[in-house]
C-alpha positions as CSV (number, residue, x, y, z in Angstrom):
1,M,21.9,182.2,46.7
2,H,25.6,182.5,46.0
3,H,27.0,183.6,42.7
4,Y,29.8,181.4,41.3
5,A,32.3,182.4,38.6
6,G,33.9,179.6,36.8
7,A,37.1,179.9,34.7
8,L,37.1,176.9,32.4
9,D,39.9,175.7,30.2
10,A,38.7,172.3,28.8
11,E,40.6,170.0,26.5
12,L,39.0,168.2,23.5
13,T,37.1,165.1,24.5
14,G,35.7,164.4,21.1
15,A,32.2,165.6,21.9
16,Q,30.4,168.9,21.7
17,A,29.9,170.8,24.9
18,P,26.4,170.3,26.3
19,P,23.8,173.1,26.4
20,V,24.2,175.6,29.2
21,P,21.7,174.7,31.9
22,D,19.3,177.2,33.6
23,G,20.9,179.1,36.5
24,V,24.3,179.3,34.7
25,L,25.5,182.7,33.4
26,L,27.8,182.1,30.5
27,H,30.3,184.9,29.7
28,E,31.5,184.0,26.2
29,A,34.8,185.1,24.8
30,A,35.2,185.8,21.1
31,D,37.8,183.0,20.8
32,L,40.2,180.9,22.9
33,R,42.9,183.6,22.8
34,Q,40.5,186.2,24.3
35,A,39.3,183.7,26.9
36,R,42.9,183.3,28.1
37,D,43.6,187.0,28.1
38,P,44.2,188.1,31.8
39,E,42.4,191.4,31.2
40,F,39.3,189.6,29.9
41,R,39.3,187.3,33.0
42,R,40.0,190.2,35.4
43,T,37.0,192.2,34.1
44,L,34.9,189.1,34.2
45,F,35.5,188.8,38.0
46,D,34.7,192.6,38.3
47,R,31.4,192.1,36.4
48,V,30.3,189.0,38.2
49,R,31.6,189.7,41.7
50,P,31.4,186.0,42.7
51,D,31.2,184.5,46.2
52,V,33.5,181.7,45.0
53,V,35.7,181.3,42.0
54,L,36.1,177.8,40.5
55,L,39.1,177.1,38.2
56,L,38.6,174.0,36.1
57,G,41.3,172.8,33.7
58,S,45.0,172.2,33.7
59,V,46.9,174.3,36.3
60,Q,49.3,175.9,33.8
61,H,46.5,177.4,31.8
62,F,45.6,179.7,34.6
63,R,49.1,181.3,35.1
64,S,47.9,184.3,33.1
65,L,45.1,184.8,35.6
66,L,47.5,185.1,38.6
67,P,47.2,189.0,39.0
68,A,43.4,188.7,39.0
69,L,43.5,185.8,41.5
70,R,45.8,187.7,43.8
71,A,43.5,190.7,43.7
72,R,40.2,188.9,44.1
73,S,38.2,189.1,47.3
74,A,36.3,185.8,46.8
75,P,37.8,182.4,47.8
76,V,39.2,180.3,45.0
77,V,38.8,176.6,44.4
78,G,41.1,174.9,41.8
79,W,39.8,171.7,40.3
80,F,42.8,170.4,38.4
81,P,44.0,167.2,36.7
82,V,47.6,165.9,37.0
83,E,48.5,163.9,34.0
84,F,52.2,163.3,34.6
85,E,54.4,162.6,37.6
86,R,56.9,164.8,39.3
87,D,58.5,164.6,42.8
88,T,57.0,168.1,43.2
89,P,54.7,169.9,40.8
90,P,56.6,172.1,38.3
91,H,57.5,175.6,39.7
92,P,55.3,177.5,37.2
93,W,52.3,175.8,38.7
94,R,53.0,177.0,42.2
95,G,51.7,180.5,42.0
96,V,48.3,179.2,40.9
97,L,48.2,176.5,43.6
98,E,49.2,178.9,46.3
99,S,46.5,181.3,45.2
100,C,43.8,178.7,45.7
101,D,42.0,178.4,49.1
102,R,41.2,174.9,48.2
103,V,42.9,172.6,45.6
104,L,40.9,169.6,44.3
105,A,42.5,166.8,42.4
106,Q,40.5,164.5,40.1
107,A,42.2,161.4,41.4
108,D,44.4,160.2,44.3
109,N,47.5,160.4,42.1
110,G,47.0,164.2,41.7
111,R,46.1,164.7,45.3
112,S,49.3,163.2,46.5
113,Q,51.4,165.4,44.2
114,F,49.5,168.6,45.2
115,S,50.0,167.8,48.9
116,R,53.7,168.2,48.4
117,V,53.3,171.9,47.7
118,V,50.0,172.8,49.3
119,D,49.1,172.2,52.9
120,G,47.3,168.8,53.1
121,G,44.3,170.4,54.8
122,R,43.7,172.5,51.7
123,V,43.8,169.5,49.3
124,G,40.9,167.3,48.4
125,R,39.6,165.1,45.6
126,V,36.5,165.1,43.4
127,G,36.6,162.7,40.5
128,L,34.7,163.1,37.2
129,G,31.5,161.5,36.1
130,V,29.5,160.2,33.2
131,D,26.1,160.9,31.8
132,L,24.4,157.5,32.3
133,D,21.4,158.5,30.1
134,V,23.8,158.8,27.1
135,F,26.5,156.3,27.9
136,H,24.7,153.0,28.5
137,P,24.7,149.4,27.0
138,V,22.7,148.5,24.0
139,D,21.3,145.1,23.0
140,G,22.6,143.1,20.0
141,R,20.0,144.4,17.6
142,R,20.8,148.0,18.4
143,K,24.5,147.3,18.2
144,A,24.2,145.7,14.7
145,G,22.2,148.8,13.6
146,L,24.9,151.1,14.8
147,R,27.5,149.2,13.0
148,T,25.5,149.3,9.8
149,R,25.1,153.1,10.2
150,L,28.8,153.6,10.9
151,G,29.9,151.3,8.0
152,W,31.6,148.8,10.3
153,D,32.0,145.1,9.5
154,P,29.2,143.4,11.4
155,D,31.5,140.4,12.2
156,A,34.6,142.3,13.2
157,F,36.0,142.5,16.7
158,V,36.5,146.2,17.2
159,F,38.9,147.8,19.7
160,L,38.0,151.4,20.2
161,F,40.3,154.3,21.1
162,V,38.9,157.7,22.0
163,G,41.2,160.7,22.7
164,R,43.2,163.5,21.2
165,N,46.0,162.9,18.8
166,D,48.6,163.9,21.4
167,P,51.8,162.1,22.4
168,R,50.4,161.7,26.0
169,K,47.6,159.5,24.7
170,G,50.0,156.9,23.3
171,I,48.3,156.2,20.0
172,E,51.6,155.0,18.6
173,Y,51.7,152.3,21.2
174,A,48.2,151.2,20.2
175,I,49.5,150.8,16.6
176,E,52.5,148.8,17.7
177,A,50.4,146.6,20.0
178,L,48.0,145.9,17.1
179,R,50.9,145.1,14.8
180,L,52.3,142.5,17.3
181,Y,48.8,141.2,17.9
182,C,48.2,140.6,14.2
183,R,51.6,139.1,13.7
184,D,51.2,136.6,16.5
185,D,47.6,135.6,15.8
186,P,46.7,135.7,12.1
187,E,43.2,134.3,12.8
188,A,42.4,137.1,15.2
189,A,44.0,139.6,12.8
190,R,41.6,138.7,10.1
191,R,38.7,139.6,12.3
192,T,40.1,142.6,14.3
193,V,39.8,146.3,13.7
194,L,41.1,149.2,15.7
195,H,38.9,152.2,15.4
196,L,40.5,155.5,16.3
197,H,38.2,158.4,17.3
198,T,40.9,161.0,17.0
199,Q,42.3,163.6,14.5
200,P,44.5,161.8,11.9
201,D,47.6,163.6,10.7
202,R,50.3,162.7,8.2
203,G,52.6,161.1,10.8
204,L,49.9,158.8,12.2
205,L,48.7,157.7,8.8
206,E,52.3,157.0,7.8
207,L,52.9,154.9,10.9
208,I,49.8,152.9,10.2
209,H,50.8,152.3,6.6
210,S,54.4,151.4,7.4
211,S,53.1,148.9,10.1
212,G,51.0,147.2,7.4
213,L,47.8,148.0,9.2
214,S,46.0,150.2,6.7
215,S,43.2,147.6,6.4
216,R,43.0,147.1,10.2
217,V,42.7,150.7,11.4
218,T,39.7,153.0,10.8
219,F,38.9,156.5,11.8
220,S,35.6,158.2,12.7
221,H,36.1,160.7,9.9
222,R,39.4,161.4,8.2
223,D,38.4,164.7,6.7
224,R,36.5,166.1,9.7
225,D,38.3,168.5,12.1
226,L,37.3,167.3,15.6
227,F,38.3,170.6,17.0
228,D,36.1,172.8,14.8
229,N,33.4,170.2,14.2
230,P,33.3,167.8,17.2
231,F,31.0,164.8,17.4
232,S,27.9,165.2,19.6
233,E,27.9,163.3,22.9
234,N,25.4,160.8,21.5
235,E,27.6,160.2,18.4
236,V,30.6,159.5,20.7
237,A,28.4,157.2,22.8
238,N,27.4,155.3,19.7
239,L,31.0,154.5,19.0
240,Y,31.4,152.9,22.4
241,Q,28.1,151.0,21.9
242,A,29.2,149.6,18.6
243,A,32.6,148.4,19.7
244,D,33.7,145.2,21.5
245,A,36.5,146.5,23.7
246,F,38.3,149.7,24.6
247,L,42.0,150.3,24.2
248,F,43.7,153.1,26.1
249,P,47.5,153.0,26.0
250,T,48.0,156.4,27.7
251,T,51.3,157.6,29.1
252,G,49.5,159.5,31.9
253,E,46.0,160.8,32.8
254,G,44.6,163.3,35.2
255,F,41.4,161.2,35.4
256,G,40.8,159.4,32.1
257,L,37.2,160.2,31.3
258,P,37.1,157.7,28.4
259,L,37.8,154.9,30.8
260,L,34.6,155.8,32.7
261,E,32.6,156.2,29.5
262,A,33.7,152.7,28.3
263,Q,32.6,151.2,31.7
264,A,29.2,152.9,31.5
265,V,28.6,151.3,28.1
266,G,29.8,147.9,29.3
267,L,33.1,147.6,27.4
268,P,36.0,145.6,28.8
269,V,39.1,147.8,28.8
270,V,42.8,147.4,28.2
271,A,44.8,150.4,29.6
272,T,48.2,151.3,30.9
273,A,49.0,150.8,34.5
274,N,50.1,154.4,35.4
275,S,48.9,157.6,37.0
276,C,45.3,157.2,38.0
277,V,44.3,154.6,35.5
278,G,44.1,151.7,38.0
279,E,42.0,153.8,40.4
280,V,39.5,154.8,37.8
281,L,39.4,151.4,36.1
282,G,39.1,149.2,39.2
283,R,38.2,145.6,38.2
284,A,36.7,146.7,34.8
285,G,39.8,146.1,32.8
286,L,43.2,144.6,32.2
287,L,46.3,146.7,33.0
288,I,49.3,147.0,30.6
289,H,52.7,146.9,32.3
290,S,54.8,150.0,31.9
291,P,58.5,149.1,31.7
292,G,59.7,152.4,33.1
293,R,59.3,156.1,33.1
294,V,60.5,158.5,30.3
295,S,60.9,162.2,30.3
296,A,58.3,164.4,28.7
297,L,57.4,168.1,28.3
298,D,54.3,169.5,29.8
299,D,53.9,173.3,29.2
300,D,57.7,173.5,28.8
301,C,58.2,171.7,32.2
302,L,60.0,168.4,32.4
303,V,57.8,165.6,33.8
304,W,57.8,161.8,33.9
305,A,55.5,159.8,31.6
306,W,55.0,156.0,31.9
307,P,54.5,154.4,28.4
308,P,52.9,151.0,28.0
309,D,54.7,147.8,26.9
310,P,53.3,147.0,23.5
311,V,54.1,143.3,23.8
312,H,52.0,143.0,27.0
313,A,49.3,145.1,25.4
314,A,49.1,142.7,22.5
315,T,48.8,139.8,24.9
316,L,45.9,141.4,26.8
317,M,44.1,142.3,23.6
318,N,44.4,138.7,22.5
319,A,43.0,137.5,25.8
320,L,39.9,139.7,25.3
321,F,39.5,138.5,21.8
322,H,39.6,134.8,22.7
323,H,37.7,134.8,26.0
324,P,34.1,136.0,26.0
325,D,33.7,135.1,29.7
326,L,36.5,137.4,30.6
327,R,34.9,140.2,28.6
328,A,31.6,139.7,30.3
329,S,33.2,139.7,33.8
330,L,35.1,142.9,33.1
331,A,32.0,144.5,31.6
332,S,29.9,143.6,34.6
333,H,32.4,145.2,37.0
334,G,32.5,148.3,34.9
335,L,28.8,148.8,34.8
336,R,28.6,148.5,38.6
337,Q,31.4,151.1,39.0
338,A,30.0,153.5,36.5
339,A,26.6,153.4,38.1
340,T,28.1,155.2,41.2
341,R,29.8,157.9,39.2
342,S,27.0,160.0,37.7
343,W,27.5,163.7,37.0
344,E,24.9,164.3,39.7
345,S,27.0,162.7,42.3
346,V,30.0,164.7,41.1
347,A,28.0,167.9,41.3
348,D,27.0,167.1,44.9
349,A,30.6,166.5,45.9
350,L,31.8,169.7,44.2
351,L,29.0,171.8,45.7
352,E,29.9,170.5,49.1
353,E,33.5,171.8,48.6
354,L,32.2,175.2,47.4
355,H,29.7,175.5,50.3
356,A,32.5,175.0,52.7
357,L,34.1,178.3,51.6
358,T,30.9,180.3,51.8
359,A,29.3,181.8,54.9
360,A,25.7,180.6,54.1
361,P,24.0,177.6,52.5
362,V,23.6,177.6,48.8
363,A,20.2,177.0,47.2
364,V,20.5,174.6,44.3
365,A,17.8,174.1,41.8
366,R,17.5,170.5,40.4
């Protein structure tokens, strides 16, 4: 049996990390700063002596690991998201990419960008998955009970957003789209709520207030720090199960895991037509036009982001509100797509990639 070492740099998804399964040796750092310290990571490799090293997270977060990567004897697989677009990946990423024996993107958008720097034969794709035992549809009675527990209006039409309060996620476009939606359709406005599962800050609260939407926007918990005290995976799933539609006005995604979680629960989706969103969403949602790209910073590197058109977003939100047959059709497509994207299928694909870099078969306990 081979010994794998994983270097993980995960972003906040709004849920607690799951328990460590049997067969996984977890080397914990005292804090995030120590986990990113190159000496800590180098000595981790020395202690574990892995057959294969798997890097999981944004490319730039592993730049401090370059000396250890270059000195290692085991092959390295990098499994990286690419949220933004560049004609070529930023120069600071190249050292990490070139140190990998195999580079895996999470979507075709990322694979095409990596192939501009790394030989195409070394680039592959393994998407993300969803826990179908946790993220699944519920019946009307269960949904009503969840709304009561969450304190949601039982008769409201709820658009849900799940994601970090980060410019890339486009929350400000969701607020503007909601403002236009409410202005143009007062009947829908009286029944509609946008629930944000994110960390509120002063700027976001001021934007909501100045847009006249204080009564139309709710938060999972205004006083709860989602970094230090995240929701459990079941709690996040309950938000999807209690909602009516999912709104995701992102300016760029490496995969867009919330899109898959929404599909697994049976929510119709409205999301920006950029990066990998169309690939992950398929026929399970409506795509918001992006009028053009704008410059953005990613780890001090200039990249291109593709923000959504709030006017078009408001139009699509209105279509979902008024057309239950459309919602049902999109939900049906989403459930079928999510059924093929379990974490078990992702693990199989990832293990196949890891096996290809080892000399002998790997025994895997299930």
